[in-house]
C-alpha positions in Angstrom: 173.2 141.6 13.2 169.5 140.9 14.2 168.5 144.5 13.5 170.3 144.4 10.4 168.4 141.4 9.3 164.9 143.1 10.5 165.8 146.0 7.7 166.9 144.0 5.2 163.5 142.1 5.7 161.8 144.9 5.6 163.3 146.6 2.6 163.1 143.4 0.8 160.8 140.7 1.5 162.1 138.3 -0.2 165.9 138.9 0.1 166.6 136.0 3.1 163.8 133.8 1.0 166.1 130.8 0.1 164.8 129.2 -3.9 166.0 125.9 -4.6 166.9 125.7 -8.4 165.2 123.5 -10.2 167.3 121.5 -12.8 168.5 122.9 -15.9 166.4 120.1 -18.1 163.0 120.7 -16.7 160.3 122.6 -18.2 159.9 126.2 -17.6 157.1 128.2 -17.9 157.8 132.3 -18.4 155.5 134.1 -15.8 155.2 137.3 -18.0 153.1 135.1 -20.5 151.9 131.6 -21.4 155.3 130.5 -23.1 156.3 127.3 -21.8 160.2 126.5 -22.4 161.3 123.3 -22.7 164.9 124.2 -20.7 166.2 127.8 -18.6 168.3 127.9 -22.0 165.5 128.4 -24.0 163.7 130.3 -21.4 166.5 132.9 -21.6 166.2 133.4 -24.8 162.4 133.5 -24.6 162.8 136.5 -22.4 165.0 138.4 -24.8 163.6 138.0 -28.0 160.0 138.4 -26.7 160.3 140.7 -23.6 163.6 141.9 -24.0 162.5 145.3 -25.0 159.6 146.1 -23.0 160.8 144.4 -19.5 164.5 145.1 -18.0 165.3 141.7 -16.9 168.4 139.9 -14.6 169.5 136.3 -16.1 171.4 135.8 -13.4 168.5 135.4 -10.8 166.6 133.8 -13.5 169.6 131.2 -13.6 169.9 131.6 -9.6 165.4 131.4 -9.3 163.9 130.9 -12.0 162.4 134.3 -12.2 163.1 138.2 -12.6 161.5 141.6 -11.0 161.2 143.9 -14.1 163.4 146.8 -13.8 161.5 150.3 -15.1 165.1 151.4 -16.5 169.0 150.1 -17.0 169.3 152.6 -14.1 167.7 150.5 -11.5 168.9 147.2 -13.3 172.5 148.4 -12.6 171.4 149.0 -8.7 170.2 145.7 -8.5 173.3 143.7 -10.2 175.8 146.0 -7.9 173.8 145.1 -4.8 173.1 141.1 -5.7 175.5 140.4 -8.4 178.5 142.6 -8.6 181.6 140.5 -9.4 179.9 138.3 -11.8 180.6 140.0 -14.8 184.8 139.8 -15.7 186.0 143.7 -15.7 187.7 144.0 -19.0 189.8 146.7 -17.8 192.5 145.0 -16.4 193.5 142.9 -19.2 193.0 145.9 -21.5 195.9 148.1 -20.0 197.7 145.1 -19.6 197.2 144.8 -23.7 197.7 148.5 -24.1 201.2 148.3 -22.3 202.3 145.6 -24.5 201.6 147.1 -28.0 203.4 150.4 -26.4 206.5 148.0 -25.7 206.2 146.5 -29.3 206.5 149.8 -30.8 208.8 151.2 -28.5 211.1 148.1 -29.4 210.4 148.6 -32.8 212.1 152.3 -32.9 214.8 151.5 -31.4 215.4 148.7 -34.2 215.0 151.1 -36.7 217.6 153.8 -35.4 220.0 151.1 -34.6 219.3 149.7 -38.0 219.9 153.7 -39.5 222.9 153.8 -37.9 224.7 150.4 -38.5 224.0 150.6 -42.4 221.1 147.3 -42.0 218.3 147.3 -44.0 215.1 148.4 -42.3 213.3 145.5 -39.4 209.7 144.4 -40.4 207.2 145.9 -38.1 205.4 143.5 -35.2 201.9 142.5 -35.2 200.4 144.6 -32.3 196.9 142.9 -32.0 196.1 139.6 -30.8 193.2 137.7 -30.5 191.6 137.0 -26.4 189.3 134.6 -26.1 186.4 136.3 -24.4 184.6 132.5 -23.4 187.4 132.3 -20.6 187.2 133.9 -17.1 191.4 135.5 -18.0 190.7 136.5 -21.1 194.0 134.4 -22.2 195.6 136.3 -25.5 196.8 134.3 -28.4 199.8 136.0 -30.8 198.8 134.0 -34.1 195.0 132.9 -35.6 195.8 128.8 -35.5 196.8 129.2 -31.6 193.5 130.8 -30.9 191.4 128.3 -33.1 193.3 125.5 -31.8 192.1 127.1 -28.5 188.3 127.1 -29.1 188.2 123.5 -30.6 190.1 122.0 -27.3 188.8 124.6 -24.6 185.1 125.7 -25.9 183.9 122.7 -28.3 183.7 124.5 -31.6 183.9 123.2 -34.9 184.3 124.7 -38.1 183.7 124.4 -41.6 186.4 122.9 -43.9 184.7 124.2 -47.1 183.8 128.0 -46.0 186.4 127.8 -43.9 184.0 129.3 -41.0 185.0 128.2 -37.2 181.9 128.5 -34.1 180.2 126.0 -31.7 179.9 122.4 -32.9 175.9 122.5 -33.2 175.9 125.3 -34.8 178.2 123.9 -37.7 176.4 120.8 -37.5 173.7 122.8 -38.5 175.6 124.7 -41.3 176.3 121.5 -42.8 173.2 120.0 -42.6 171.4 123.1 -44.3 174.3 124.4 -46.9 176.6 121.0 -47.7 173.9 118.4 -47.6 175.5 115.7 -49.8 179.3 117.2 -49.5 179.9 117.0 -45.5 179.0 114.6 -42.7 177.0 116.5 -40.0 178.3 113.9 -37.6 182.1 114.0 -38.0 182.3 117.8 -38.6 185.8 119.4 -39.3 187.0 115.3 -39.6 184.7 114.6 -42.5 185.5 112.9 -46.0 184.2 115.0 -49.2 181.6 112.9 -50.6 180.7 113.2 -54.6 177.4 112.8 -54.2 174.3 111.5 -52.0 175.1 107.8 -52.5 178.6 108.4 -50.8 177.6 109.9 -47.9 174.8 107.1 -47.1 177.1 104.5 -47.1 179.4 106.3 -45.1 176.7 106.8 -42.4 175.7 102.9 -42.3 178.8 102.1 -42.4 180.4 104.5 -39.8 178.0 105.7 -38.1 175.2 102.6 -38.0 172.5 104.9 -39.6 169.6 103.2 -41.5 167.9 104.6 -44.0 165.9 107.8 -43.0 166.3 107.8 -39.5 168.8 110.4 -38.4 169.8 111.0 -34.7 170.8 114.1 -32.9 174.5 113.9 -31.1 174.0 117.1 -29.2 171.5 115.5 -27.0 172.0 113.1 -23.8 173.4 109.3 -25.4 170.1 107.9 -23.5 167.7 110.0 -24.7 168.8 111.0 -28.5 165.9 111.6 -31.2 165.6 109.8 -34.1 164.3 111.6 -37.2 163.1 110.7 -40.9 164.8 113.4 -42.6 167.4 115.9 -42.5 164.7 118.6 -42.7 163.6 117.4 -39.1 167.2 117.6 -37.7 167.8 121.0 -39.0 164.0 122.4 -37.1 165.5 120.1 -34.0 168.6 121.8 -34.1 167.4 125.5 -33.9 164.7 124.9 -31.6 166.9 123.0 -29.4 170.7 123.9 -29.7 171.1 127.3 -31.3 170.8 130.2 -28.9 171.2 133.8 -30.0 174.8 134.7 -30.7 175.9 131.3 -31.6 176.9 132.2 -34.9 180.0 131.1 -37.3 183.0 133.4 -38.4 185.2 133.5 -40.6 188.9 131.7 -40.2 191.2 134.4 -40.9 194.1 134.0 -43.0 197.8 134.0 -41.9 199.1 137.0 -40.8 202.5 138.2 -39.6 203.2 136.7 -36.5 204.3 139.5 -33.4 207.6 138.7 -32.1 208.3 138.1 -28.4 208.0 140.2 -25.8 210.7 140.8 -23.6 208.5 141.3 -20.5 207.3 137.9 -21.0 208.9 134.9 -18.9 211.4 133.4 -21.8 213.7 131.0 -19.9 215.1 129.4 -23.2 217.1 131.1 -25.8 216.4 131.1 -28.8 215.6 128.6 -31.4 217.3 127.9 -34.4 214.7 128.0 -37.5 213.6 124.0 -38.9 216.0 122.4 -41.8 213.9 120.2 -43.8 215.5 117.2 -46.1 214.4 117.2 -49.8 211.0 115.9 -50.2 210.4 113.3 -53.3 207.3 111.7 -54.3 206.8 108.3 -54.3 204.7 106.1 -56.6 202.1 103.4 -55.0 201.4 101.2 -58.1 199.8 98.6 -56.4 197.6 100.0 -53.9 198.7 98.6 -50.7 201.7 100.3 -49.4 201.0 103.6 -48.4 201.5 102.7 -44.8 205.2 102.4 -46.0 205.9 105.4 -48.2 204.3 107.4 -45.1 207.3 106.4 -43.0 209.7 106.3 -45.8 208.9 110.2 -46.0 209.0 110.8 -42.8 212.7 109.0 -42.3 213.9 111.0 -45.6 214.1 113.7 -42.9 216.2 112.2 -40.6 220.3 111.5 -40.9 219.1 107.6 -41.1 220.6 108.0 -44.8 223.6 109.2 -43.3 224.3 106.6 -40.6 223.6 103.6 -43.2 226.6 103.1 -45.0 226.2 100.1 -47.1 228.4 98.5 -49.5 228.1 99.4 -53.2 227.9 96.1 -54.7 225.1 95.1 -52.0 223.1 97.6 -53.9 220.7 95.3 -56.0 221.2 91.7 -54.6 221.2 92.2 -50.4 218.3 91.7 -49.1 219.2 92.6 -45.7 216.9 95.3 -44.2 219.8 97.9 -43.2 221.4 97.8 -47.1 217.9 98.0 -48.2 216.7 100.8 -46.6 220.6 102.6 -46.4 220.4 102.6 -50.4 216.5 104.1 -50.4 217.6 107.0 -48.4 221.0 107.8 -50.1 219.2 107.4 -53.5 216.2 109.5 -52.0 218.3 112.2 -50.8 220.3 112.5 -54.3 216.8 112.8 -55.9 217.8 110.0 -58.5 216.0 109.7 -61.5 213.1 107.4 -61.4 213.0 107.1 -57.6 211.0 104.4 -56.0 210.4 101.8 -52.6 210.2 98.7 -54.9 212.7 96.8 -53.2 211.6 98.0 -50.0 208.0 96.5 -51.1 209.4 93.3 -52.5 211.3 92.7 -49.1 209.0 93.3 -46.1 209.5 90.3 -44.6 213.2 91.6 -43.3 211.3 94.2 -41.9 209.3 92.2 -39.3 206.3 92.6 -41.8 204.5 88.9 -42.0 201.3 90.0 -43.8 199.1 93.1 -45.4 198.1 95.5 -44.1 199.8 96.3 -41.4 199.9 99.3 -39.0 202.4 102.1 -40.1 203.6 102.5 -36.1 204.6 98.6 -36.6 206.8 98.8 -39.7 208.5 101.9 -38.6 209.5 100.1 -35.2 210.4 97.3 -37.2 212.6 98.7 -39.5 214.4 100.2 -36.8 214.5 97.1 -35.0 216.4 95.3 -38.1 218.6 98.1 -39.2 220.2 98.3 -36.0 220.3 94.7 -35.7 221.9 94.0 -39.2 225.8 93.1 -39.3 228.1 95.7 -39.3 229.1 95.4 -42.7 225.5 95.6 -43.8 225.2 99.0 -42.0 228.9 100.7 -41.4 230.4 101.5 -38.7 228.2 103.7 -36.9 225.8 102.6 -33.9 222.1 103.7 -34.4 220.9 103.3 -30.8 222.8 106.7 -29.4 220.4 108.3 -32.2 217.3 106.3 -32.2 216.9 104.1 -29.5 215.1 105.4 -25.8 216.2 103.1 -22.3 213.7 104.0 -19.9 213.5 102.9 -16.1 210.7 102.9 -13.3 211.7 101.7 -10.2 208.9 101.9 -7.7 207.3 100.6 -4.4 203.2 100.1 -4.4 201.6 101.2 -1.9 198.8 99.3 -1.6 200.7 96.4 -2.3 204.3 96.9 -1.2 205.5 95.2 -3.7 208.7 97.0 -4.9 208.7 97.2 -9.2 210.9 97.2 -11.6 210.1 97.9 -15.5 212.0 98.8 -18.4 210.9 100.3 -21.9 213.9 100.2 -24.6 212.4 100.9 -28.0 213.2 103.1 -30.9 209.1 103.9 -30.9 207.6 104.7 -28.0 203.8 103.7 -28.3 201.3 105.6 -26.1 197.9 104.9 -25.2 195.7 107.6 -26.8 191.8 106.1 -26.5 190.9 109.0 -24.1 191.7 112.1 -25.2 194.5 114.4 -24.3 197.3 116.8 -25.6 200.3 115.3 -26.7 202.1 116.7 -23.5 199.4 115.1 -21.1 199.6 111.8 -23.1 203.5 112.0 -22.8 203.0 112.7 -18.9 200.6 109.8 -18.1 202.8 107.3 -19.7 206.0 108.6 -18.0 204.6 108.7 -14.8 202.3 106.4 -14.2 202.3 102.6 -14.0 200.6 99.9 -13.0 201.7 97.3 -10.4 199.9 93.6 -10.6 198.0 94.6 -8.0 195.6 96.6 -10.2 197.1 100.1 -8.1 197.9 103.2 -10.2 201.1 104.1 -8.9 202.9 107.5 -9.7 206.5 107.5 -10.6 209.8 109.1 -12.1 211.3 107.2 -14.4 215.2 107.1 -15.3 216.5 107.9 -18.7 219.2 105.6 -18.9 219.7 106.9 -23.1 217.6 109.4 -24.7 218.1 109.3 -28.6 218.4 112.7 -30.7 215.1 111.6 -32.6 212.0 110.5 -30.5 209.4 108.3 -32.4 205.9 108.3 -30.6 203.1 106.5 -31.7 199.5 107.5 -30.4 197.7 104.4 -30.7 194.2 105.7 -31.1 192.1 102.5 -31.3 189.6 101.4 -28.5 186.4 98.5 -29.0 183.4 99.7 -27.2 181.1 96.3 -27.5 183.6 93.6 -27.3 184.1 92.3 -31.1 187.0 92.0 -32.9 186.2 95.9 -34.7 187.2 98.7 -33.4 186.9 102.3 -33.8 189.4 105.4 -33.4 189.2 108.3 -31.5 190.1 111.3 -33.3 191.1 114.5 -31.2 193.7 117.3 -31.4 197.1 116.8 -29.6 197.7 120.2 -29.3 200.6 120.1 -31.2 203.3 122.8 -30.7 206.3 123.7 -32.2 209.4 122.5 -29.7 209.1 120.5 -26.6 211.3 120.6 -23.6 212.1 117.1 -22.6 214.0 115.0 -20.2 216.2 118.3 -20.0 216.4 118.7 -23.7 214.7 121.0 -26.5 213.0 119.0 -29.3 211.4 120.2 -32.2 207.9 118.4 -34.4 209.7 117.7 -37.0 207.0 115.3 -39.0 203.4 113.5 -38.6 201.8 110.5 -40.0 198.2 110.6 -40.4 195.0 108.6 -41.3 194.1 110.0 -44.9 190.6 110.5 -43.5 189.6 112.4 -47.5 190.5 108.5 -48.9 187.4 106.5 -48.7 188.7 103.5 -49.3 190.8 103.3 -45.9 194.0 101.9 -45.6 195.5 105.3 -46.3 198.5 107.9 -44.7 199.4 111.2 -45.3 203.3 112.7 -44.2 203.3 116.0 -42.7 206.5 117.7 -42.7 206.6 121.2 -40.8 209.0 123.7 -42.8 206.8 126.7 -40.7 205.4 127.6 -37.6 201.7 128.1 -39.6 202.5 126.2 -42.7 202.9 122.6 -43.4 204.2 120.2 -46.1 201.5 117.4 -46.9 202.7 114.5 -49.0 200.7 111.1 -50.2 202.3 109.0 -51.8 203.6 110.8 -54.9 201.5 113.7 -54.3 203.2 117.2 -53.0 201.8 120.2 -51.8 202.0 123.4 -49.0 198.9 124.0 -46.8 198.1 126.2 -44.3 197.8 124.6 -41.1 194.1 123.7 -40.1 193.1 124.1 -36.3 192.5 120.2 -36.0 195.2 119.2 -38.4 196.7 116.9 -35.6 193.6 115.0 -35.1 194.1 112.1 -37.1 197.6 111.8 -36.2 199.4 108.7 -35.4 202.8 109.2 -35.4 204.5 111.8 -34.2 208.7 112.6 -35.1 210.8 114.9 -33.0 214.3 116.2 -33.0 216.8 117.0 -30.7 217.6 121.3 -31.1 221.4 122.1 -30.6 221.5 125.0 -28.7 224.7 125.9 -27.8 224.7 128.7 -25.0 225.7 128.7 -21.2 222.3 130.2 -20.3 220.4 127.2 -21.6 223.1 125.0 -19.9 222.1 126.5 -16.8 218.6 125.9 -17.4 218.9 122.4 -18.1 220.9 121.8 -14.2 217.5 123.9 -13.0 215.3 121.3 -14.6 217.6 118.7 -13.4 217.7 120.0 -9.5 214.3 121.2 -9.9 213.0 117.0 -10.5 215.1 115.8 -7.6 213.6 118.1 -5.5 210.2 116.8 -6.9 210.9 113.3 -6.1 213.0 113.8 -3.0 209.2 115.8 -1.6 206.9 112.6 -3.1 209.7 110.3 -0.7 209.1 112.5 2.4 205.5 112.3 1.9 204.0 109.6 -0.1 200.9 109.6 -1.0 197.3 107.9 1.0 197.7 104.0 0.5 193.9 103.6 -0.1 193.4 106.7 -3.0 195.1 106.0 -5.9 197.8 108.8 -6.3 197.0 111.3 -9.0 198.2 112.0 -12.2 200.6 115.0 -12.5 199.4 118.1 -14.2 200.4 118.5 -17.8 203.6 120.0 -18.5 205.2 121.2 -21.5 208.4 122.2 -19.3 209.2 119.0 -17.6 208.4 115.6 -19.0 211.2 113.4 -17.0 214.7 113.9 -15.1 217.9 113.7 -17.7 220.2 110.9 -17.1 223.3 109.8 -19.1 223.4 106.3 -19.8 223.9 103.2 -16.9 223.4 105.7 -14.0 221.6 104.3 -10.9 218.4 106.2 -10.1 219.2 109.5 -9.0 216.9 108.9 -5.7 218.9 106.3 -4.4 222.2 108.3 -5.2 222.6 110.2 -1.8 224.3 113.2 -1.9 225.2 113.6 -5.7 223.5 116.5 -7.9 221.5 115.0 -11.2 224.0 114.7 -14.2 222.4 114.8 -17.7 224.1 115.3 -20.7 227.1 116.9 -18.9 225.8 120.1 -20.2 229.1 122.3 -19.3 231.6 119.6 -20.0 234.0 120.9 -16.9 233.0 118.1 -14.7 233.1 114.4 -15.2 230.5 113.3 -13.2 228.7 114.3 -9.7 231.6 113.5 -7.2 233.8 115.5 -9.3 231.2 118.6 -9.3 230.7 117.9 -5.1 234.1 118.1 -4.8 234.8 121.2 -6.8 231.8 122.9 -5.4 233.0 121.8 -2.0 229.7 120.4 -0.3 229.6 119.7 3.5 228.6 116.3 3.9 225.7 116.9 7.1 223.4 118.9 5.0 220.5 117.9 3.6 220.5 116.5 -0.1 217.3 119.2 -0.9 220.2 121.8 0.8 222.9 120.3 -1.0 220.9 121.3 -4.9 220.3 124.8 -3.7 223.7 125.1 -2.8 224.9 123.9 -6.1 222.4 126.1 -8.4 223.9 129.6 -6.0 227.3 128.3 -6.8 226.8 127.9 -10.8 224.4 130.9 -10.9 227.4 133.1 -9.7 229.7 131.2 -11.7 231.0 131.7 -15.3 229.6 128.4 -16.1 
């Protein structure tokens, strides 16, 4: 070893010298000229622009020690890279080979579909899209089938933004420079893609003062760290600052491509769920807002019209104009909405806000939705009909856990028609739901990891995202705008749910207090409804950045493979619970929240069923998907499980038997 070290030192005297790199934000002098760069990023930009043609430099060495040797040719630099930095640049040949194999499979499948169509006399199939967008900013180069998914990934993972006027996407600071340069009086450079469109400079200045606290002729740079943000007296100075300090070579804006055909599912992909049926939406009607104060109610009514609440409510006909009970008023309105009655309006709903738990205006749309479902379910049978609303709309969750900090046994439950989750911190809908379901705070303040028992999961799930937060302790609140990264379907409690609609803040309306309802009829398009204005729009990458209510509907899939998959999810959830009980987390540290997942959010359970962790020796039963076994005892008796084995072994034996049987 000593001889090798001496030989290495003789060949390269600096090989064994350890250089402590300076912080990235400190000033960096150029060793080739007298230029003083404000930071490391600007130093590398200076080297590429000023010395790139006459010197072959290694930017990896600049990152590591602040300077680099000058190589005579690219061949010498390649030798240096192989000797010192090999592996830092990902080899694209691996994912390129996988992409070629995927395209070959798609072409072969298309040829087989054409052959079958010709043999059976059916119409010719549509050719599938071969190309996929690869994110070159990620180390593993993930592929995306649609442009929408690719743009959502860029915004969520790499802090990208886009210009809503030009449909250009790029790094956030580049978009801000573009807005200050091209749309000075039309968009707010601080809000970016969430900015309203302004008519003139006066309305933009009013927005700056009210929303961002800007004083006249004082502009802050929000790309700089918060304690040291510079202030400029005009936008021209701000543009020069963005160009000098934050924009680098290669930061360009690219056009957001329009809708393209989808690539079909790859048979080699990990597809565990059966095909999902296409969405079916109800008829959409416009509703006038004569008073200008009822937009919150109109947005909720548009969303409820996409459910079967109008069919479940069966109020008497002679109560149409006299009765003011919530079930009568809402039931008659939804029936008229579905029929498309002429001159449809919701005046009777507006006149009876008190019967929907609305005591004063304005009110949040989530509170109105919650009050409407509560009052309709509590109405007497003669006003709402014989059908019960709870199996379709009510959620009943129960948490039983022991705090590792204070050793207190805690039992809590949630019986709500609308789940209200904290959205003050950014995250996807899957992450927010996982945090709501699997994290509970004990009275002592400790954060505990829990697994809820689902006593009842309805056909519809309404989730309210509380985006409000308070920064200065005053009564005024701000709203956190971030993308929920909504997917078309979610697997929740062992069932498939589809996102059927959302309610959003109307950021385009400068008056405030307005909402927009979006109904999803296509993976890449949505129907946007604001009062009596209806239009079909292409989904933007951040179309869900201002969503406050998400409505999901259970997908009815009759498939034996889906039944077996549901039981596998249940037993996998049971095994996770047993592992946590046998290996409890350290009491001194707060347990970490579970990893976000869209495949498992909680364990399915039937109504009135006890917690599965206290039911030793029983297989967890969700909604009896097979229909042949009435409960866990009958299932265990049919399979003939021995009593001496552990719970985890019994679960595995049940899976083996079910996999071999026709069930």
